[in-house]
SELOMI-763680 format. One record per residue (C-alpha): residue number from 1; chain; y, x, z. Coordinates in steps of 0.05 Angstrom, whole numbers, always signed. Example, Ala and Ser with C-alpha at 12.3 -4.5 7.8 and 13.67 -1.06 7.14 Angstrom:
<recs>
pos:1; unit:A; y:-90; x:+246; z:+156
pos:2; unit:A; y:-21; x:+273; z:+143
</recs>
This chain:
<recs>
pos:1; unit:A; y:-14; x:-2939; z:-677
pos:2; unit:A; y:-31; x:-3013; z:-669
pos:3; unit:A; y:+21; x:-3046; z:-714
pos:4; unit:A; y:-4; x:-3115; z:-694
pos:5; unit:A; y:+28; x:-3108; z:-626
pos:6; unit:A; y:+97; x:-3099; z:-662
pos:7; unit:A; y:+95; x:-3160; z:-705
pos:8; unit:A; y:+116; x:-3211; z:-652
pos:9; unit:A; y:+180; x:-3169; z:-638
pos:10; unit:A; y:+195; x:-3163; z:-711
pos:11; unit:A; y:+195; x:-3239; z:-717
pos:12; unit:A; y:+236; x:-3248; z:-654
pos:13; unit:A; y:+290; x:-3198; z:-678
pos:14; unit:A; y:+294; x:-3232; z:-746
pos:15; unit:A; y:+297; x:-3302; z:-713
pos:16; unit:A; y:+355; x:-3287; z:-667
pos:17; unit:A; y:+405; x:-3339; z:-690
pos:18; unit:A; y:+462; x:-3304; z:-651
pos:19; unit:A; y:+462; x:-3245; z:-700
pos:20; unit:A; y:+486; x:-3238; z:-773
pos:21; unit:A; y:+435; x:-3217; z:-824
pos:22; unit:A; y:+461; x:-3145; z:-823
pos:23; unit:A; y:+457; x:-3145; z:-747
pos:24; unit:A; y:+384; x:-3167; z:-749
pos:25; unit:A; y:+368; x:-3113; z:-800
pos:26; unit:A; y:+402; x:-3060; z:-759
pos:27; unit:A; y:+365; x:-3083; z:-697
pos:28; unit:A; y:+300; x:-3085; z:-735
pos:29; unit:A; y:+312; x:-3011; z:-758
pos:30; unit:A; y:+326; x:-2991; z:-688
pos:31; unit:A; y:+264; x:-3026; z:-662
pos:32; unit:A; y:+221; x:-2991; z:-714
pos:33; unit:A; y:+251; x:-2923; z:-702
pos:34; unit:A; y:+240; x:-2933; z:-626
pos:35; unit:A; y:+168; x:-2960; z:-634
pos:36; unit:A; y:+138; x:-2913; z:-683
pos:37; unit:A; y:+148; x:-2839; z:-663
pos:38; unit:A; y:+144; x:-2813; z:-733
pos:39; unit:A; y:+195; x:-2862; z:-762
pos:40; unit:A; y:+255; x:-2817; z:-758
pos:41; unit:A; y:+304; x:-2852; z:-807
pos:42; unit:A; y:+293; x:-2927; z:-821
pos:43; unit:A; y:+339; x:-2962; z:-869
pos:44; unit:A; y:+347; x:-3015; z:-923
pos:45; unit:A; y:+372; x:-3006; z:-995
pos:46; unit:A; y:+392; x:-3066; z:-1035
pos:47; unit:A; y:+391; x:-3072; z:-1111
pos:48; unit:A; y:+448; x:-3087; z:-1157
pos:49; unit:A; y:+408; x:-3104; z:-1220
pos:50; unit:A; y:+471; x:-3108; z:-1265
pos:51; unit:A; y:+490; x:-3036; z:-1251
pos:52; unit:A; y:+418; x:-3013; z:-1240
pos:53; unit:A; y:+436; x:-2981; z:-1173
pos:54; unit:A; y:+412; x:-2988; z:-1100
pos:55; unit:A; y:+463; x:-2995; z:-1043
pos:56; unit:A; y:+452; x:-2971; z:-972
pos:57; unit:A; y:+447; x:-3026; z:-922
pos:58; unit:A; y:+434; x:-3025; z:-849
pos:59; unit:A; y:+398; x:-2962; z:-822
pos:60; unit:A; y:+387; x:-2919; z:-762
pos:61; unit:A; y:+378; x:-2845; z:-763
pos:62; unit:A; y:+420; x:-2786; z:-789
pos:63; unit:A; y:+479; x:-2801; z:-834
pos:64; unit:A; y:+465; x:-2798; z:-907
pos:65; unit:A; y:+509; x:-2785; z:-968
pos:66; unit:A; y:+460; x:-2825; z:-1009
pos:67; unit:A; y:+498; x:-2894; z:-1005
pos:68; unit:A; y:+487; x:-2911; z:-1079
pos:69; unit:A; y:+425; x:-2889; z:-1117
pos:70; unit:A; y:+411; x:-2902; z:-1191
pos:71; unit:A; y:+347; x:-2938; z:-1209
pos:72; unit:A; y:+295; x:-2885; z:-1229
pos:73; unit:A; y:+326; x:-2829; z:-1184
pos:74; unit:A; y:+291; x:-2806; z:-1123
pos:75; unit:A; y:+236; x:-2843; z:-1086
pos:76; unit:A; y:+279; x:-2905; z:-1075
pos:77; unit:A; y:+303; x:-2908; z:-1146
pos:78; unit:A; y:+229; x:-2902; z:-1172
pos:79; unit:A; y:+209; x:-2961; z:-1127
pos:80; unit:A; y:+267; x:-3002; z:-1156
pos:81; unit:A; y:+236; x:-2995; z:-1225
pos:82; unit:A; y:+161; x:-2994; z:-1207
pos:83; unit:A; y:+162; x:-3051; z:-1156
pos:84; unit:A; y:+106; x:-3013; z:-1118
pos:85; unit:A; y:+101; x:-2979; z:-1053
pos:86; unit:A; y:+110; x:-2904; z:-1056
pos:87; unit:A; y:+84; x:-2858; z:-1002
pos:88; unit:A; y:+103; x:-2787; z:-1005
pos:89; unit:A; y:+61; x:-2744; z:-959
pos:90; unit:A; y:+101; x:-2680; z:-970
pos:91; unit:A; y:+171; x:-2686; z:-1001
pos:92; unit:A; y:+172; x:-2614; z:-1020
pos:93; unit:A; y:+117; x:-2629; z:-1071
pos:94; unit:A; y:+155; x:-2684; z:-1103
pos:95; unit:A; y:+195; x:-2669; z:-1167
pos:96; unit:A; y:+239; x:-2731; z:-1167
pos:97; unit:A; y:+258; x:-2728; z:-1095
pos:98; unit:A; y:+332; x:-2732; z:-1069
pos:99; unit:A; y:+336; x:-2686; z:-1007
pos:100; unit:A; y:+371; x:-2720; z:-949
pos:101; unit:A; y:+359; x:-2669; z:-896
pos:102; unit:A; y:+315; x:-2606; z:-888
pos:103; unit:A; y:+282; x:-2643; z:-826
pos:104; unit:A; y:+252; x:-2695; z:-873
pos:105; unit:A; y:+178; x:-2679; z:-890
pos:106; unit:A; y:+152; x:-2744; z:-917
pos:107; unit:A; y:+175; x:-2813; z:-937
pos:108; unit:A; y:+150; x:-2884; z:-948
pos:109; unit:A; y:+186; x:-2937; z:-989
pos:110; unit:A; y:+163; x:-3010; z:-994
pos:111; unit:A; y:+198; x:-3059; z:-1041
pos:112; unit:A; y:+227; x:-3124; z:-1014
pos:113; unit:A; y:+215; x:-3185; z:-1056
pos:114; unit:A; y:+251; x:-3251; z:-1055
pos:115; unit:A; y:+224; x:-3304; z:-1102
pos:116; unit:A; y:+184; x:-3250; z:-1139
pos:117; unit:A; y:+248; x:-3209; z:-1151
pos:118; unit:A; y:+253; x:-3139; z:-1121
pos:119; unit:A; y:+321; x:-3142; z:-1084
pos:120; unit:A; y:+314; x:-3078; z:-1045
pos:121; unit:A; y:+267; x:-3038; z:-1003
pos:122; unit:A; y:+254; x:-3010; z:-935
pos:123; unit:A; y:+257; x:-2935; z:-933
pos:124; unit:A; y:+229; x:-2893; z:-878
pos:125; unit:A; y:+233; x:-2817; z:-871
pos:126; unit:A; y:+192; x:-2775; z:-825
pos:127; unit:A; y:+199; x:-2705; z:-797
pos:128; unit:A; y:+121; x:-2699; z:-799
pos:129; unit:A; y:+81; x:-2682; z:-860
pos:130; unit:A; y:+33; x:-2737; z:-881
pos:131; unit:A; y:+38; x:-2787; z:-823
pos:132; unit:A; y:+37; x:-2850; z:-866
pos:133; unit:A; y:-28; x:-2889; z:-874
pos:134; unit:A; y:-48; x:-2954; z:-908
pos:135; unit:A; y:-34; x:-2988; z:-840
pos:136; unit:A; y:+38; x:-2967; z:-847
pos:137; unit:A; y:+41; x:-2997; z:-917
pos:138; unit:A; y:+10; x:-3064; z:-896
pos:139; unit:A; y:+57; x:-3067; z:-833
pos:140; unit:A; y:+119; x:-3053; z:-874
pos:141; unit:A; y:+97; x:-3106; z:-925
pos:142; unit:A; y:+93; x:-3155; z:-868
pos:143; unit:A; y:+164; x:-3132; z:-844
pos:144; unit:A; y:+190; x:-3142; z:-914
pos:145; unit:A; y:+159; x:-3211; z:-920
pos:146; unit:A; y:+194; x:-3232; z:-855
pos:147; unit:A; y:+260; x:-3200; z:-876
pos:148; unit:A; y:+256; x:-3238; z:-942
pos:149; unit:A; y:+263; x:-3303; z:-904
pos:150; unit:A; y:+335; x:-3281; z:-890
pos:151; unit:A; y:+355; x:-3286; z:-961
</recs>
């Protein structure tokens, strides 16, 4: 996968002045899901630091019951506390994993920073075991740097 070819479209989606922030994020999720065959669920969670919870934002993919996640719980909750990328090659081997669907085999979560504060994250589930590489991490860091400009 050559992620460099996707970067101009990421910028174009997020620069569309006709759309609200949530519309831009939803379009971005759809673009990522359509462009990377192993990105089967793509969404954003946003932090409420007072309550120490994450709240589901725009996403594409199967519906989820996980609309609010406490910090520390599951992969997303752990990233809210660690401020670090978390790649899970096989979710069945992860103790602190919140199962969304039996079809999910792996997950990557990359924190979203605005002015050095972790305000949320991009979360991607895959129906494939161990598809995510360092290239996915670097690309999703780029995506989040661009998304941060919306805040």
